[in-house]
VMD Tcl script that draws the C-alpha trace (Angstrom):
set ca {
  {-0.51 1.15 -11.20}
  {-0.38 -2.41 -10.40}
  {-3.38 -2.28 -8.49}
  {-5.20 -0.94 -11.50}
  {-4.11 -3.23 -14.02}
  {-4.99 -6.00 -11.36}
  {-8.56 -4.66 -10.92}
  {-8.76 -4.66 -14.79}
  {-7.73 -8.30 -14.71}
  {-10.30 -9.48 -12.32}
  {-13.04 -7.55 -13.50}
  {-12.46 -7.59 -17.36}
  {-10.48 -10.68 -17.93}
  {-7.84 -9.14 -19.93}
  {-3.89 -8.74 -19.40}
  {-2.70 -5.18 -19.66}
  {0.83 -4.12 -19.33}
  {1.68 -1.30 -16.95}
  {3.38 0.55 -19.81}
  {-0.33 1.25 -21.15}
  {-1.33 3.16 -18.00}
  {1.74 5.76 -18.70}
  {1.20 5.82 -22.74}
  {-2.55 6.12 -22.54}
  {-3.61 7.73 -18.99}
  {-7.03 8.46 -19.72}
  {-10.09 6.16 -19.69}
  {-10.72 6.76 -23.04}
  {-7.35 5.92 -24.49}
  {-7.05 3.04 -21.94}
  {-10.43 1.43 -23.59}
  {-8.37 1.28 -26.76}
  {-5.84 -0.95 -25.04}
  {-8.38 -3.13 -23.46}
  {-10.07 -4.00 -26.52}
  {-6.88 -5.40 -27.88}
  {-5.38 -6.98 -24.78}
  {-4.70 -10.57 -24.46}
  {-6.91 -12.81 -22.29}
  {-6.22 -12.47 -18.63}
  {-3.42 -15.24 -17.07}
  {-4.49 -18.24 -14.66}
  {-6.76 -16.73 -11.65}
  {-5.01 -17.04 -8.23}
  {-7.32 -19.64 -6.09}
  {-6.61 -22.09 -3.48}
  {-5.55 -25.36 -4.76}
  {-4.85 -28.77 -3.16}
  {-1.28 -28.78 -1.60}
  {1.47 -31.09 -1.82}
  {2.98 -32.83 1.33}
  {5.81 -30.77 1.27}
  {4.85 -27.08 0.09}
  {7.68 -25.37 -1.46}
  {9.18 -22.02 -0.47}
  {8.29 -19.15 -3.00}
  {11.60 -17.80 -4.97}
  {11.69 -14.74 -2.79}
  {11.53 -16.84 0.53}
  {14.27 -18.85 -0.83}
  {16.90 -16.38 -0.61}
  {15.85 -15.37 3.05}
  {15.83 -19.04 4.27}
  {19.33 -19.40 2.92}
  {20.58 -16.22 4.58}
  {19.02 -17.23 7.71}
  {20.97 -20.50 7.67}
  {24.35 -18.76 6.57}
  {24.17 -15.75 9.29}
  {22.57 -17.89 11.93}
  {19.36 -17.65 14.04}
  {20.81 -14.98 15.99}
  {20.90 -12.56 13.00}
  {18.25 -9.98 12.84}
  {19.06 -8.32 9.30}
  {15.44 -9.22 8.18}
  {13.16 -8.41 11.15}
  {10.52 -6.34 10.56}
  {9.59 -4.67 14.20}
  {6.60 -2.62 14.84}
  {6.07 -0.83 18.32}
  {2.95 1.10 19.43}
  {2.36 3.01 22.45}
  {-1.19 2.39 24.04}
  {-2.23 4.91 26.50}
  {-5.82 4.58 28.04}
  {-7.79 1.51 29.42}
  {-6.53 -1.80 27.64}
  {-8.14 -4.91 27.94}
  {-5.16 -7.54 27.96}
  {-7.14 -10.42 27.54}
  {-9.12 -9.14 24.58}
  {-5.63 -8.15 22.91}
  {-3.86 -11.53 23.50}
  {-7.45 -13.27 21.92}
  {-6.91 -10.50 19.27}
  {-3.53 -11.45 18.30}
  {-4.30 -15.24 18.39}
  {-7.25 -14.63 15.99}
  {-4.85 -12.58 13.72}
  {-2.30 -15.43 13.68}
  {-5.12 -18.07 12.94}
  {-6.30 -15.92 9.82}
  {-2.77 -15.63 8.25}
  {-1.12 -19.04 7.65}
  {2.25 -17.19 7.09}
  {2.26 -16.27 10.63}
  {2.13 -19.80 11.81}
  {4.56 -21.36 8.90}
  {7.88 -22.80 9.78}
  {10.68 -23.60 7.11}
  {12.31 -26.96 7.93}
  {14.59 -29.16 5.65}
  {13.41 -32.29 3.66}
  {15.32 -35.24 3.50}
  {17.40 -34.14 0.86}
  {17.95 -30.87 2.35}
  {15.44 -28.66 0.36}
  {13.50 -26.18 2.29}
  {9.78 -26.40 2.63}
  {6.68 -24.78 4.17}
  {5.07 -26.34 7.35}
  {1.88 -24.65 8.29}
  {0.85 -25.58 11.71}
  {-2.53 -25.00 13.56}
  {-2.52 -21.94 15.74}
  {-2.40 -23.75 18.91}
  {0.62 -25.34 17.89}
  {2.35 -22.37 16.82}
  {0.97 -19.43 18.97}
  {3.08 -18.98 21.93}
  {0.78 -16.28 23.76}
  {1.63 -12.65 24.49}
  {4.44 -12.01 26.45}
  {3.84 -9.31 29.18}
  {6.71 -7.28 30.75}
  {6.77 -4.88 33.43}
  {8.91 -1.98 32.31}
  {10.05 1.48 33.72}
  {9.71 4.13 31.17}
  {13.60 4.40 30.94}
  {13.79 0.87 30.21}
  {11.15 0.92 26.91}
  {13.65 1.90 24.26}
  {16.30 -0.49 25.16}
  {13.74 -3.41 25.58}
  {12.09 -2.61 22.25}
  {15.43 -2.72 20.49}
  {16.49 -6.15 22.33}
  {13.19 -7.67 21.03}
  {13.50 -6.28 17.50}
  {17.26 -7.42 17.41}
  {16.44 -10.95 18.58}
  {16.57 -13.02 15.43}
  {14.31 -16.19 14.47}
  {15.21 -19.98 13.74}
  {13.23 -20.46 10.74}
  {13.59 -23.91 11.03}
  {11.77 -24.47 14.09}
  {10.35 -21.15 15.19}
  {7.23 -19.40 13.86}
  {8.20 -15.93 12.29}
  {6.31 -13.82 14.44}
  {6.73 -12.80 18.17}
  {4.71 -10.35 20.29}
  {5.40 -8.52 23.72}
  {3.40 -6.05 25.84}
  {5.66 -3.71 28.06}
  {3.34 -2.56 30.91}
  {4.69 0.85 31.91}
  {1.59 1.58 33.95}
  {-2.15 0.93 34.35}
  {-2.63 3.46 31.58}
  {0.70 3.24 29.56}
  {1.76 0.22 27.51}
  {3.83 -0.56 24.54}
  {3.11 -3.47 22.02}
  {5.92 -4.96 20.00}
  {5.34 -7.39 16.96}
  {8.21 -8.54 15.30}
  {7.83 -10.45 11.95}
  {10.63 -12.08 10.06}
  {10.86 -10.88 6.46}
  {9.78 -14.32 5.15}
  {6.42 -14.04 6.49}
  {5.43 -10.15 5.83}
  {6.71 -7.20 3.70}
  {5.50 -3.46 3.80}
  {2.50 -3.86 2.17}
  {1.75 -6.50 4.88}
  {1.65 -3.98 7.41}
  {-1.71 -2.17 6.66}
  {-3.85 -5.34 6.55}
  {-1.98 -6.68 9.64}
  {-2.99 -3.56 11.54}
  {-6.45 -3.46 10.25}
  {-6.90 -7.19 11.48}
  {-5.43 -6.63 14.85}
  {-7.85 -3.60 15.32}
  {-10.80 -5.74 13.90}
  {-10.07 -8.51 16.20}
  {-9.52 -6.36 19.08}
  {-12.86 -4.55 18.99}
  {-14.49 -7.93 18.60}
  {-12.81 -9.44 21.68}
  {-13.32 -6.43 23.98}
  {-17.11 -6.77 23.15}
  {-17.17 -10.73 23.94}
  {-17.65 -11.78 20.02}
  {-15.38 -13.61 17.70}
  {-14.26 -11.12 14.82}
  {-16.78 -11.37 11.89}
  {-14.51 -10.68 8.91}
  {-14.40 -12.61 5.77}
  {-12.45 -15.38 4.96}
  {-9.09 -14.50 3.00}
  {-9.55 -15.82 -0.37}
  {-6.15 -17.33 -0.54}
  {-3.35 -18.11 1.45}
  {0.51 -17.38 1.16}
  {1.18 -21.27 0.45}
  {-1.41 -21.06 -2.53}
  {0.55 -18.09 -4.09}
  {3.77 -20.04 -4.10}
  {2.17 -22.84 -5.95}
  {0.55 -20.54 -8.43}
  {3.64 -18.53 -8.82}
  {5.48 -21.64 -9.91}
  {2.38 -22.62 -12.38}
  {2.30 -19.13 -13.97}
  {5.72 -18.76 -14.49}
  {6.42 -21.95 -15.78}
  {9.97 -23.71 -16.00}
  {13.28 -22.50 -17.59}
  {13.16 -25.79 -19.57}
  {10.05 -24.51 -21.60}
  {11.41 -21.71 -24.15}
  {7.89 -20.20 -24.42}
  {7.47 -19.94 -20.56}
  {6.92 -16.69 -18.82}
  {10.21 -17.51 -16.80}
  {12.25 -18.05 -19.61}
  {11.20 -15.05 -21.46}
  {11.96 -12.61 -18.58}
  {15.08 -14.27 -17.67}
  {16.30 -13.77 -21.08}
  {15.33 -9.83 -20.76}
  {17.31 -9.60 -17.66}
  {20.20 -11.44 -18.89}
  {20.65 -9.12 -21.92}
  {19.65 -5.83 -19.81}
  {22.10 -6.57 -16.95}
  {25.15 -7.80 -19.06}
  {28.64 -6.52 -17.81}
  {27.17 -4.78 -14.89}
  {29.56 -3.20 -12.66}
  {30.70 -5.25 -9.95}
  {30.31 -2.69 -7.62}
  {29.80 1.07 -7.35}
  {32.68 3.10 -6.47}
  {31.71 5.69 -3.86}
  {33.70 8.13 -1.47}
  {33.78 5.51 1.38}
  {35.34 6.80 4.60}
  {36.72 3.39 5.36}
  {37.87 0.45 2.96}
  {35.29 -2.14 2.28}
  {35.65 -4.98 4.89}
  {36.18 -8.54 3.86}
  {32.89 -9.56 5.86}
  {29.94 -7.03 6.09}
  {28.97 -6.62 9.78}
  {25.57 -5.33 8.23}
  {25.78 -2.68 11.11}
  {24.04 0.57 10.00}
  {22.57 3.85 10.87}
  {20.15 6.49 9.84}
  {19.96 10.06 8.67}
  {16.31 11.57 8.56}
  {15.47 14.46 6.48}
  {12.35 16.58 5.46}
  {11.93 18.53 2.09}
  {9.08 21.10 1.99}
  {5.81 21.35 -0.20}
  {7.57 23.45 -2.73}
  {10.31 20.94 -3.78}
  {7.73 18.08 -3.41}
  {5.59 19.99 -6.02}
  {8.48 20.75 -8.30}
  {9.09 17.04 -8.36}
  {5.52 16.06 -9.00}
  {5.35 18.81 -12.00}
  {8.36 17.51 -13.43}
  {7.08 13.91 -13.52}
  {3.59 14.59 -15.18}
  {5.53 16.93 -17.78}
  {7.74 13.96 -18.40}
  {5.15 11.51 -18.43}
  {6.92 9.71 -15.64}
  {6.29 9.07 -12.06}
  {7.62 10.62 -9.03}
  {9.70 7.52 -8.40}
  {11.16 7.77 -11.66}
  {12.25 11.51 -11.05}
  {13.78 10.45 -7.36}
  {15.72 7.70 -9.26}
  {17.14 10.35 -11.81}
  {18.19 12.40 -9.17}
  {19.77 9.61 -6.97}
  {21.71 8.17 -10.02}
  {23.06 11.60 -10.95}
  {24.21 12.04 -7.08}
  {26.06 8.94 -7.34}
  {27.46 9.72 -10.66}
  {29.09 12.96 -9.58}
  {30.19 11.29 -6.39}
  {32.52 9.01 -8.78}
  {30.41 6.12 -9.44}
  {30.61 6.45 -13.20}
  {27.83 6.65 -15.60}
  {26.50 2.99 -15.39}
  {24.53 3.07 -12.06}
  {22.44 -0.04 -10.90}
  {19.98 0.94 -8.36}
  {18.05 -1.97 -6.70}
  {14.33 -1.28 -5.96}
  {11.51 -3.14 -4.35}
  {8.05 -3.72 -6.10}
  {4.97 -4.75 -4.28}
  {4.83 -8.13 -6.29}
  {1.04 -8.27 -5.31}
  {-0.12 -8.72 -9.13}
  {-3.48 -10.45 -8.28}
  {-6.13 -8.80 -6.37}
  {-6.65 -11.81 -4.21}
  {-3.23 -10.86 -2.40}
  {-4.31 -7.48 -1.17}
  {-5.07 -8.49 2.32}
  {-2.89 -11.26 2.90}
  {0.00 -10.89 5.15}
  {3.15 -12.38 3.56}
  {6.53 -11.60 1.52}
  {5.48 -11.07 -1.84}
  {7.89 -8.06 -2.52}
  {10.51 -8.55 -5.51}
  {13.76 -6.49 -6.10}
  {14.30 -5.03 -9.49}
  {17.69 -3.79 -10.61}
  {17.18 -0.59 -12.53}
  {20.48 0.10 -14.43}
  {20.59 3.84 -15.21}
  {22.45 5.27 -18.05}
  {24.23 8.77 -17.68}
  {26.59 8.28 -20.67}
  {26.72 11.01 -22.81}
  {26.19 13.87 -20.71}
  {22.50 13.84 -20.66}
  {20.12 16.64 -19.33}
  {18.10 16.04 -16.49}
  {14.79 15.66 -18.39}
  {16.73 13.38 -20.91}
  {17.69 11.22 -18.05}
  {14.03 11.05 -16.76}
  {13.14 9.65 -20.27}
  {15.99 7.05 -20.13}
  {14.95 6.11 -16.75}
  {11.37 6.02 -17.72}
  {11.98 3.72 -20.51}
  {14.20 1.41 -18.20}
  {11.73 1.25 -15.50}
  {8.58 0.29 -17.89}
  {10.50 -2.49 -19.08}
  {11.57 -3.56 -15.97}
  {8.01 -3.58 -14.51}
  {6.82 -5.79 -17.47}
  {9.42 -8.44 -16.52}
  {9.13 -8.03 -12.75}
  {7.96 -11.35 -12.04}
  {11.64 -13.14 -12.18}
  {12.50 -13.35 -8.42}
  {15.86 -11.59 -7.72}
  {17.17 -14.61 -6.01}
  {17.03 -16.52 -9.35}
  {18.43 -13.71 -11.31}
  {21.42 -13.84 -8.93}
  {21.75 -17.35 -9.90}
  {21.61 -17.01 -13.47}
  {23.77 -14.02 -13.92}
  {26.10 -15.60 -11.34}
  {28.03 -12.27 -10.65}
  {31.36 -12.49 -8.62}
  {30.29 -13.22 -4.95}
  {31.56 -11.70 -1.78}
  {30.69 -11.39 1.92}
  {31.27 -7.61 1.77}
  {28.72 -6.54 -0.53}
  {25.15 -7.06 -1.96}
  {25.08 -8.94 -5.51}
  {24.12 -6.77 -8.60}
  {23.48 -3.51 -6.80}
  {24.86 -1.89 -3.40}
  {22.44 1.13 -3.38}
  {18.63 0.81 -3.25}
  {15.85 3.39 -3.54}
  {12.35 3.15 -2.15}
  {9.31 5.31 -2.49}
  {6.90 4.37 0.34}
  {3.42 4.73 -1.55}
  {1.90 1.49 -0.24}
  {-1.38 1.79 1.92}
  {-0.46 3.20 5.40}
  {-0.81 0.91 8.24}
  {-3.40 2.58 10.45}
  {-4.98 0.99 13.76}
  {-7.70 2.55 16.07}
  {-8.37 0.34 19.44}
  {-11.20 1.68 21.33}
  {-10.30 3.31 24.59}
  {-6.84 3.73 23.60}
  {-4.75 6.41 22.08}
  {-1.86 5.00 19.84}
  {1.66 6.48 18.82}
  {4.66 4.78 17.12}
  {7.28 3.80 19.24}
  {10.89 4.12 17.97}
  {12.11 0.86 16.88}
  {15.20 2.32 15.37}
  {17.21 -0.09 13.30}
  {21.07 -0.90 13.64}
  {20.92 -3.05 10.52}
  {21.76 -1.96 6.81}
  {21.49 -4.70 4.10}
  {23.16 -2.16 1.48}
  {25.77 0.28 1.45}
  {23.24 3.00 0.97}
  {19.46 2.74 0.90}
  {17.12 5.85 0.33}
  {13.74 5.66 1.44}
  {11.10 8.63 0.71}
  {7.32 8.89 1.68}
  {5.18 11.36 -0.05}
  {2.45 13.42 1.92}
  {-0.49 14.84 0.54}
  {-3.47 17.16 1.30}
  {-7.13 15.97 1.13}
  {-7.27 17.11 -2.30}
  {-4.13 15.29 -3.40}
  {-1.79 18.51 -3.48}
  {1.88 17.74 -2.49}
  {2.62 18.68 1.12}
  {5.95 17.65 1.26}
  {8.66 14.62 1.47}
  {9.99 12.74 4.55}
  {13.09 10.74 3.63}
  {15.69 8.22 5.30}
  {19.13 7.47 4.20}
  {20.11 4.29 5.87}
  {24.01 3.66 5.54}
  {26.40 0.85 6.31}
  {28.64 2.28 9.17}
  {31.31 -0.31 7.91}
  {31.90 2.15 5.04}
  {30.38 5.91 6.05}
  {30.42 8.20 8.74}
  {27.07 10.24 9.35}
  {28.81 13.36 8.38}
  {29.36 12.04 4.79}
  {25.75 10.77 4.52}
  {24.43 14.38 5.76}
  {26.32 15.56 2.99}
  {24.61 13.14 0.39}
  {21.34 14.42 1.46}
  {22.48 18.18 0.94}
  {23.78 17.49 -2.24}
  {20.76 15.32 -3.65}
  {18.25 18.15 -2.33}
  {20.56 20.68 -4.37}
  {20.50 18.55 -7.53}
  {16.50 18.21 -7.44}
  {16.14 21.95 -6.59}
  {18.36 22.90 -9.49}
}
mol new
graphics top color blue
foreach p $ca { graphics top sphere $p radius 0.5 }
foreach p [lrange $ca 0 end-1] q [lrange $ca 1 end] { graphics top cylinder $p $q radius 0.2 }
display resetview
């Protein structure tokens, strides 16, 4: 929906709210909205930069956490590992990775402090920031350990570029490529353009030429400056930032400090961020039922899943006021589609289960809550925490402790000539939240539901695996019913 409104903005120069797509889902109905819509906001373009480029709102919190937790912390690492089977041109691969780092400024940016302690973006040339592709010989039994070690190694964001690469050479025809980004330089959406650019550059370098891709229309630093201009200042009562902060202040008033769940252990004074995963698969029949219910309710699959998760948490003892955190892509301008960077924002979706609603009534409540949240999605979560100023604790995440993610961003796909690619496990041992439910849809060529795959990530400070196994069983039972 965000991509459609971005395309409408670019093509027709009008600003269309996401709600319009839910309330008028046909082209004919949508045309009526467009004819009455406001003129589009300022276009995102490359601009002249100041000597010290500020961090985006989202980057500020990650920078602060990096300084607080220390450079050895890997909580916000994004690791990718690919098994490459076949004839690999190592020289071409290293050149391709260098090309990609040169293409995306976010991969060659550090975040030092100015004289007054304010962090800023310092963009380097590729020769200054790119340390090359590390190559290690590895026995097959060492691969998983080495990948885990690399995925778990933190970044010093003040002095170190937020990406590192390594090639594990198992034998002549078997290699494992590991790419680790810090979240400050990338997000889930970034994985698709990153993979595509690596593939394009590798194919070109293997053929002895440079990549012939189109230059990116903007870089992350341009987005940062545009974001500040677009949102305006809180001192201006008519600014977008002020209006949206007013909405969130009202919507999240008297939010529960934390959800009371059936923990296996008391919450420690300081979270260790250690985590584990429970994976599951749901069949096509359940998937189709969720899709049908969403369509009948004028809602999305995400909204049905949110209603299910909120119901589960409530029945586990969390009450009837359930805040659930969820990421939103944040790429509200078409110019950002192919840029590697940290655009994702986090929304706090407050789910009201008071009054014993039916499940369909709950979906209607969730729909209204979410559409209003999407209309106010530009306020950075980090700023919201500062404004609401909840009771701070090193033992829990502020404003919410349970998150929900529906992975429907473009899949990262990469094809390299002469090679067969397969994913290599980079199993995370970190948990940012008490519980985090991630689900991905699979569909057939004609769009029919094929099934859902999911992961329940949990904090081992609080939960045993057996407990979370039961949560999955209960959630499925709720959705089937």
